[in-house]
NULOKE-863566 format. One line per 2 residues: number of its first residue (from 1); for each residue x, y, z of C-alpha. Coordinates in nm, 2 decimals. Layout:
NUM> X,Y,Z ~ ...
//
This chain:
1> 0.00,0.00,0.00 ~ 0.13,0.34,-0.09
3> 0.22,0.60,0.17 ~ -0.04,0.83,0.04
5> -0.31,0.57,0.08 ~ -0.19,0.48,0.43
7> -0.20,0.85,0.53 ~ -0.55,0.89,0.39
9> -0.68,0.58,0.56 ~ -0.53,0.67,0.89
11> -0.67,1.03,0.87 ~ -1.01,0.90,0.77
13> -1.02,0.64,1.05 ~ -0.94,0.91,1.31
15> -1.19,1.15,1.16 ~ -1.46,0.87,1.15
17> -1.40,0.78,1.51 ~ -1.41,1.13,1.65
19> -1.70,1.24,1.43 ~ -1.90,0.93,1.52
21> -1.85,0.98,1.90 ~ -1.93,1.36,1.87
23> -2.23,1.30,1.65 ~ -2.36,1.02,1.87
25> -2.35,1.25,2.18 ~ -2.52,1.53,1.98
27> -2.78,1.28,1.86 ~ -2.86,1.16,2.21
29> -2.89,1.52,2.32 ~ -3.12,1.61,2.03
31> -3.35,1.30,2.11 ~ -3.36,1.40,2.47
33> -3.46,1.76,2.37 ~ -3.74,1.63,2.14
35> -3.87,1.40,2.42 ~ -3.86,1.68,2.67
37> -4.05,1.91,2.44 ~ -4.31,1.64,2.37
39> -4.35,1.57,2.74 ~ -4.40,1.94,2.81
41> -4.67,1.97,2.55 ~ -4.84,1.65,2.69
43> -4.82,1.79,3.04 ~ -4.97,2.12,2.93
45> -5.25,1.92,2.77 ~ -5.31,1.71,3.08
47> -5.32,2.02,3.31 ~ -5.58,2.18,3.08
49> -5.79,1.86,3.07 ~ -5.77,1.84,3.46
51> -5.89,2.19,3.48 ~ -6.21,2.08,3.31
53> -6.28,1.80,3.56 ~ -6.55,1.85,3.82
55> -6.65,1.61,4.09 ~ -6.99,1.75,4.20
57> -7.15,1.73,3.96 ~ -6.92,1.49,3.77
59> -6.80,1.67,3.46 ~ -6.53,1.50,3.25
61> -6.36,1.62,2.93 ~ -6.33,1.38,2.64
63> -5.97,1.30,2.53 ~ -5.86,1.32,2.17
65> -5.84,1.02,1.94 ~ -5.47,0.97,2.00
67> -5.50,1.00,2.37 ~ -5.58,0.76,2.65
69> -5.70,0.91,2.99 ~ -5.75,0.78,3.34
71> -5.91,1.00,3.62 ~ -5.90,0.91,3.99
73> -6.07,1.09,4.27 ~ -5.93,1.03,4.62
75> -6.11,1.16,4.93 ~ -6.14,1.04,5.30
77> -5.89,0.76,5.23 ~ -6.09,0.61,4.95
79> -6.01,0.61,4.58 ~ -6.27,0.63,4.31
81> -6.22,0.59,3.94 ~ -6.41,0.86,3.75
83> -6.29,0.78,3.40 ~ -6.08,0.52,3.21
85> -6.04,0.52,2.83 ~ -6.12,0.19,2.67
87> -5.76,0.12,2.57 ~ -5.60,0.24,2.89
89> -5.46,-0.08,3.05 ~ -5.47,-0.18,3.41
91> -5.10,-0.20,3.40 ~ -4.97,0.10,3.22
93> -4.62,-0.04,3.21 ~ -4.73,-0.32,2.97
95> -4.50,-0.33,2.67 ~ -4.74,-0.24,2.38
97> -4.89,0.06,2.57 ~ -4.56,0.18,2.70
99> -4.40,0.16,2.36 ~ -4.68,0.35,2.19
101> -4.78,0.61,2.45 ~ -4.60,0.86,2.67
103> -4.78,0.91,3.00 ~ -4.79,1.23,3.21
105> -4.97,1.29,3.54 ~ -5.15,1.60,3.66
107> -5.30,1.65,4.01 ~ -5.53,1.90,4.17
109> -5.69,1.96,4.51 ~ -6.06,2.07,4.50
111> -6.13,2.35,4.75 ~ -6.49,2.22,4.81
113> -6.37,1.90,4.97 ~ -6.08,1.92,5.21
115> -5.81,1.65,5.20 ~ -5.92,1.54,4.85
117> -5.72,1.50,4.53 ~ -5.80,1.45,4.16
119> -5.53,1.27,3.96 ~ -5.54,1.26,3.58
121> -5.31,1.04,3.38 ~ -5.28,1.11,3.01
123> -5.12,0.88,2.76 ~ -5.04,1.06,2.44
125> -4.95,0.85,2.13 ~ -4.58,0.93,2.04
127> -4.59,0.83,1.67 ~ -4.49,1.18,1.56
129> -4.21,1.19,1.82 ~ -4.07,0.85,1.70
131> -4.09,0.98,1.34 ~ -3.89,1.29,1.43
133> -3.63,1.08,1.61 ~ -3.60,0.84,1.32
135> -3.56,1.13,1.08 ~ -3.29,1.28,1.30
137> -3.10,0.95,1.31 ~ -3.12,0.91,0.93
139> -3.00,1.26,0.88 ~ -2.71,1.20,1.12
141> -2.62,0.87,0.95 ~ -2.63,1.01,0.60
143> -2.45,1.32,0.70 ~ -2.18,1.11,0.88
145> -2.13,0.90,0.57 ~ -2.12,1.21,0.34
147> -1.87,1.38,0.57 ~ -1.66,1.06,0.58
149> -1.65,1.04,0.20 ~ -1.58,1.41,0.18
151> -1.30,1.37,0.43 ~ -1.15,1.08,0.24
153> -1.16,1.28,-0.09 ~ -1.01,1.59,0.07
155> -0.76,1.39,0.26 ~ -0.65,1.21,-0.06
157> -0.60,1.54,-0.24 ~ -0.42,1.71,0.06
159> -0.20,1.40,0.11 ~ -0.10,1.41,-0.26
161> -0.02,1.78,-0.23 ~ 0.18,1.73,0.09
163> 0.37,1.43,-0.07 ~ 0.44,1.62,-0.39
165> 0.79,1.73,-0.28 ~ 0.87,1.37,-0.18
167> 0.75,1.26,-0.52 ~ 0.98,1.52,-0.69
169> 1.27,1.38,-0.48 ~ 1.19,1.03,-0.60
171> 1.16,1.14,-0.96 ~ 1.49,1.32,-0.94
173> 1.65,1.01,-0.78 ~ 1.52,0.79,-1.07
175> 1.70,1.02,-1.32 ~ 2.04,0.96,-1.16
177> 2.24,0.73,-1.40 ~ 2.59,0.85,-1.32
179> 2.71,0.89,-0.96 ~ 2.96,1.15,-1.08
181> 2.69,1.38,-1.22 ~ 2.44,1.39,-0.93
183> 2.25,1.71,-0.90 ~ 2.15,1.82,-0.55
185> 1.78,1.84,-0.46 ~ 1.64,2.19,-0.43
187> 1.58,2.28,-0.06 ~ 1.22,2.39,0.02
189> 1.15,2.74,0.15 ~ 1.00,2.62,0.48
191> 1.24,2.49,0.74 ~ 1.03,2.19,0.85
193> 1.08,1.82,0.86 ~ 1.08,1.81,0.48
195> 1.37,2.06,0.47 ~ 1.56,1.83,0.71
197> 1.49,1.53,0.49 ~ 1.60,1.71,0.18
199> 1.91,1.84,0.35 ~ 2.00,1.49,0.47
201> 1.95,1.34,0.13 ~ 2.17,1.61,-0.02
203> 2.44,1.52,0.22 ~ 2.41,1.16,0.13
205> 2.42,1.25,-0.24 ~ 2.74,1.45,-0.18
207> 2.90,1.15,-0.01 ~ 2.80,0.92,-0.29
209> 2.94,1.16,-0.55 ~ 3.26,1.20,-0.35
211> 3.30,0.83,-0.31 ~ 3.24,0.77,-0.68
213> 3.50,1.04,-0.76 ~ 3.75,0.89,-0.53
215> 3.69,0.55,-0.69 ~ 3.75,0.69,-1.03
217> 4.06,0.88,-0.91 ~ 4.19,0.56,-0.76
219> 4.17,0.36,-1.09 ~ 4.31,0.66,-1.28
221> 4.59,0.70,-1.04 ~ 4.67,0.33,-1.06
223> 4.70,0.34,-1.43 ~ 4.90,0.66,-1.42
225> 5.15,0.56,-1.16 ~ 5.21,0.21,-1.29
227> 5.29,0.35,-1.63 ~ 5.64,0.49,-1.54
229> 5.80,0.18,-1.37 ~ 5.66,-0.04,-1.65
231> 5.81,0.19,-1.91 ~ 6.14,0.18,-1.73
233> 6.14,-0.20,-1.72 ~ 6.03,-0.22,-2.08
235> 6.32,0.01,-2.20 ~ 6.57,-0.19,-1.99
237> 6.46,-0.52,-2.13 ~ 6.47,-0.40,-2.48
239> 6.82,-0.26,-2.44 ~ 6.94,-0.59,-2.28
241> 6.79,-0.80,-2.55 ~ 6.95,-0.60,-2.84
243> 7.29,-0.58,-2.68 ~ 7.57,-0.80,-2.55
245> 7.67,-0.75,-2.19 ~ 7.91,-0.92,-1.95
247> 7.78,-1.08,-1.63 ~ 7.85,-0.77,-1.41
249> 7.64,-0.56,-1.64 ~ 7.36,-0.81,-1.65
251> 7.37,-0.83,-1.27 ~ 7.35,-0.45,-1.25
253> 7.05,-0.45,-1.49 ~ 6.87,-0.73,-1.30
255> 6.91,-0.54,-0.97 ~ 6.76,-0.23,-1.15
257> 6.47,-0.44,-1.27 ~ 6.43,-0.58,-0.91
259> 6.41,-0.22,-0.78 ~ 6.14,-0.14,-1.03
261> 5.94,-0.45,-0.93 ~ 5.97,-0.34,-0.57
263> 5.85,0.00,-0.67 ~ 5.55,-0.15,-0.84
265> 5.47,-0.35,-0.52 ~ 5.50,-0.03,-0.32
267> 5.28,0.16,-0.56 ~ 5.01,-0.11,-0.53
269> 5.03,-0.08,-0.15 ~ 5.00,0.30,-0.18
271> 4.69,0.27,-0.40 ~ 4.53,0.04,-0.15
273> 4.61,0.29,0.12 ~ 4.46,0.58,-0.08
275> 4.14,0.38,-0.14 ~ 4.08,0.32,0.23
277> 3.81,0.54,0.39 ~ 4.03,0.60,0.69
279> 4.32,0.73,0.48 ~ 4.38,1.03,0.71
281> 4.38,0.82,1.03 ~ 4.61,0.54,0.94
283> 4.93,0.46,1.12 ~ 5.26,0.53,0.95
285> 5.57,0.32,0.95 ~ 5.81,0.58,1.09
287> 6.18,0.52,1.05 ~ 6.51,0.72,1.00
289> 6.56,0.80,0.64 ~ 6.87,0.95,0.46
291> 6.69,1.20,0.24 ~ 7.00,1.26,0.02
293> 7.03,0.89,-0.06 ~ 6.65,0.87,-0.13
295> 6.67,1.16,-0.38 ~ 6.97,1.01,-0.56
297> 6.80,0.68,-0.58 ~ 6.48,0.84,-0.73
299> 6.69,1.02,-0.99 ~ 6.85,0.69,-1.09
301> 6.51,0.52,-1.12 ~ 6.40,0.79,-1.36
303> 6.72,0.80,-1.57 ~ 6.54,0.63,-1.87
305> 6.27,0.89,-1.85 ~ 6.52,1.18,-1.85
307> 6.68,1.03,-2.16 ~ 6.34,1.00,-2.33
309> 6.25,1.37,-2.27 ~ 6.60,1.50,-2.33
311> 6.66,1.68,-2.00 ~ 6.93,1.68,-1.74
313> 6.92,1.68,-1.36 ~ 7.13,1.88,-1.12
315> 7.12,1.83,-0.75 ~ 7.26,2.04,-0.46
317> 7.26,1.95,-0.09 ~ 7.30,2.22,0.17
319> 7.36,2.16,0.55 ~ 7.25,1.80,0.52
321> 7.56,1.61,0.62 ~ 7.50,1.33,0.88
323> 7.13,1.43,0.91 ~ 6.83,1.20,0.87
325> 6.46,1.25,0.87 ~ 6.21,1.05,1.07
327> 5.92,0.97,0.84 ~ 5.75,0.69,0.64
329> 6.02,0.60,0.38 ~ 5.79,0.44,0.12
331> 5.55,0.73,0.11 ~ 5.83,0.99,0.10
333> 5.99,0.81,-0.19 ~ 5.66,0.81,-0.37
335> 5.63,1.19,-0.33 ~ 5.98,1.26,-0.45
337> 5.94,1.03,-0.75 ~ 5.62,1.20,-0.85
339> 5.77,1.55,-0.81 ~ 6.08,1.47,-1.01
341> 5.88,1.28,-1.28 ~ 5.64,1.58,-1.31
343> 5.94,1.82,-1.36 ~ 6.09,1.59,-1.63
345> 5.77,1.56,-1.83 ~ 5.69,1.94,-1.83
347> 6.05,2.07,-1.87 ~ 6.18,2.23,-2.19
349> 6.38,1.99,-2.40 ~ 6.76,2.01,-2.34
351> 6.71,2.21,-2.02 ~ 6.82,2.11,-1.67
353> 6.61,2.03,-1.37 ~ 6.75,2.17,-1.05
355> 6.69,1.99,-0.72 ~ 6.79,2.16,-0.39
357> 6.78,1.97,-0.06 ~ 6.84,2.17,0.26
359> 6.78,2.11,0.63 ~ 6.74,2.40,0.87
361> 6.44,2.40,1.11 ~ 6.26,2.17,0.86
363> 6.36,1.96,0.56 ~ 6.31,2.13,0.23
365> 6.32,1.97,-0.12 ~ 6.29,2.23,-0.40
367> 6.25,2.11,-0.76 ~ 6.26,2.36,-1.05
369> 6.21,2.31,-1.42 ~ 6.19,2.55,-1.72
371> 5.85,2.56,-1.89 ~ 5.72,2.67,-2.23
373> 5.45,2.88,-2.07 ~ 5.53,3.19,-1.86
375> 5.29,3.10,-1.58 ~ 4.99,2.89,-1.50
377> 4.75,2.78,-1.22 ~ 4.89,2.61,-0.91
379> 4.60,2.56,-0.68 ~ 4.42,2.34,-0.94
381> 4.73,2.13,-0.99 ~ 4.66,1.95,-0.67
383> 4.31,1.85,-0.78 ~ 4.26,1.51,-0.95
385> 4.26,1.50,-1.33 ~ 4.37,1.86,-1.37
387> 4.64,1.89,-1.64 ~ 4.81,2.22,-1.71
389> 4.90,2.09,-2.06 ~ 4.64,1.83,-2.19
391> 4.88,1.74,-2.47 ~ 5.13,1.60,-2.23
393> 5.13,1.24,-2.12 ~ 4.96,1.16,-1.79
395> 4.63,1.19,-1.62 ~ 4.67,1.48,-1.38
397> 4.70,1.26,-1.07 ~ 5.07,1.28,-0.97
399> 5.06,1.61,-0.78 ~ 4.72,1.52,-0.63
401> 4.86,1.20,-0.48 ~ 5.18,1.38,-0.37
403> 4.97,1.65,-0.19 ~ 4.76,1.39,-0.01
405> 5.07,1.19,0.10 ~ 5.25,1.51,0.21
407> 4.96,1.61,0.44 ~ 4.96,1.25,0.58
409> 5.33,1.30,0.66 ~ 5.25,1.63,0.84
411> 5.43,1.83,0.57 ~ 5.34,2.09,0.32
413> 5.37,2.10,-0.06 ~ 5.39,2.45,-0.22
415> 5.37,2.50,-0.60 ~ 5.48,2.82,-0.78
417> 5.47,2.89,-1.16 ~ 5.60,3.22,-1.29
419> 5.87,3.36,-1.52 ~ 5.87,3.04,-1.72
421> 5.98,2.84,-1.41 ~ 5.77,2.58,-1.23
423> 5.88,2.52,-0.87 ~ 5.77,2.24,-0.63
425> 5.87,2.30,-0.27 ~ 5.83,2.01,-0.02
427> 5.86,2.09,0.35 ~ 5.88,1.81,0.60
429> 5.93,1.83,0.98 ~ 6.24,1.68,1.13
431> 6.03,1.49,1.38 ~ 5.66,1.44,1.32
433> 5.43,1.53,1.61 ~ 5.25,1.19,1.61
435> 5.53,0.96,1.53 ~ 5.53,0.59,1.60
437> 5.89,0.46,1.54 ~ 5.86,0.10,1.43
439> 6.20,0.04,1.27 ~ 6.53,0.20,1.21
441> 6.78,0.20,0.93
//
């Protein structure tokens, strides 16, 4: 059964119960009023007939055709019946007579005879009274049924009008085919329960859209990040197959391929981490890391990519001797690789990428590359799928992943693009506030 029908039935049932009780009380009161009026009229008639009665000489009025009369005279302790209508029963409480006639009594005390009394009982046929009562009952019953039908019809229309916003919500929900293109429901003007329902649904739709976007970003990021190590491995294998190398060179190559396989494994772990709903609350594997060695290793892993794009890499270390950083090594390596890879892909051909690593109050890694464009957006670069140059290879996910991982490591990633130079500056604390040191190198 539809909600509209249930509302109408419930409303109609409540209305029927209340109206029936109220109408029944009013009907009883109306019947009582009719009976009281009828009895008063009969009493007036009996008093008038009694005023016509005389004992000496005996003078008696004649009752009407629809009346039955009994007259008693009581004096000196004796009772004398002066008149009885032919149909007046000895027992006036007999069922046929009591159901047909209403009896009233009138008494008088003649002045001529002390201690005497004349009693007149008048039974008036109540056919007209019963007809009036039956008419009132029929009127009440028909009126109650008519009001019930009217209440059902009005309730059905009003329920449909009240549920129209909910129907609009259902119709809009039925039009949703893509979780990424969900339109929010328009909030009603009145701040009632419907407003709260709509606002709650909008919050749910936002969460669905965000989850769908995160899922899409996850798959896109996986394809994007796996491309580089696979390309490095493919290039190395092709060079090895086409050339002749001694065992030492083959051993060096195999170690490089093993590093790329390890990187692929770490990337898969990172994507699983990014896909978790509690990404910002996860525990990190803190350990001491030599940042200079990590940067050198990252440059070596991307050597084939620098050759492909025809760029060079220069690196400078300042005030970093014998210093380490306590952080999650795997996630930091992922960040550095992404930043260097981004600089390689967007650098001008035959230019040099400059990497500066310093340690003062915080660790700073600054990566600069020359660009074709003089300047460009920087805030949007940390958003998923945003590409400053759509013609370049990639999916616009590298800097987005790096920004998320940097926040997880309690650091800050600043981007700057002006004067044909793009700069990525990574700031990391020497010791994280919420560190859990699980292993050391």
